[in-house]
Structure formats: C-alpha cells, structure tokens
PLY file of the C-alpha trace (Angstrom):
ply
format ascii 1.0
element vertex 43
property float x
property float y
property float z
element edge 42
property int vertex1
property int vertex2
end_header
16.43 -24.94 -3.15
15.22 -23.10 -0.07
15.16 -19.79 -1.98
12.97 -21.30 -4.69
10.56 -22.64 -2.08
10.40 -19.29 -0.32
9.87 -17.47 -3.62
7.10 -19.87 -4.61
5.39 -19.45 -1.24
5.57 -15.67 -1.56
4.10 -15.87 -5.06
1.23 -18.02 -3.79
0.54 -15.53 -1.01
0.56 -12.59 -3.44
-1.73 -14.36 -5.90
-4.09 -15.29 -3.09
-4.30 -11.64 -2.06
-5.02 -10.59 -5.66
-7.70 -13.28 -6.02
-9.35 -12.22 -2.77
-9.32 -8.55 -3.78
-10.93 -9.30 -7.15
-13.52 -11.52 -5.47
-14.34 -8.82 -2.92
-14.72 -6.24 -5.70
-17.17 -8.55 -7.49
-19.17 -9.10 -4.30
-19.28 -5.37 -3.61
-20.49 -4.68 -7.17
-23.26 -7.27 -6.83
-24.36 -5.81 -3.50
-24.46 -2.32 -5.00
-26.55 -3.63 -7.92
-28.98 -5.31 -5.52
-29.20 -2.23 -3.31
-29.80 -0.02 -6.33
-32.56 -2.31 -7.53
-34.28 -2.30 -4.15
-34.06 1.49 -3.96
-35.52 1.80 -7.45
-38.43 -0.45 -6.48
-39.16 1.62 -3.37
-39.40 4.96 -5.13
0 1
1 2
2 3
3 4
4 5
5 6
6 7
7 8
8 9
9 10
10 11
11 12
12 13
13 14
14 15
15 16
16 17
17 18
18 19
19 20
20 21
21 22
22 23
23 24
24 25
25 26
26 27
27 28
28 29
29 30
30 31
31 32
32 33
33 34
34 35
35 36
36 37
37 38
38 39
39 40
40 41
41 42
C-alpha cells in the first residue's frame, strides 16, 4: 500500500509541474502579445 501512495504522490507532483509549465507558457504568450501591441502603438 505504501508503494501505491508513493506512486500517487509522485504522479501528483509531476502533473503539478506540467500544469505550472503550461500556465507559465500561457502567461508568457499573453505578455508577449501585450508588449507587441504596445510597441505597435508607439511606432
């Protein structure tokens, strides 16, 4: 039973890392879009 618990915890940790990476990529894309829009307005 301990192995199953450890495996489940490891899976949760891995999925959390994947979720955070995807979220950070989305945030970065939005910031780049905003920055690009501001630069376009200033030229």
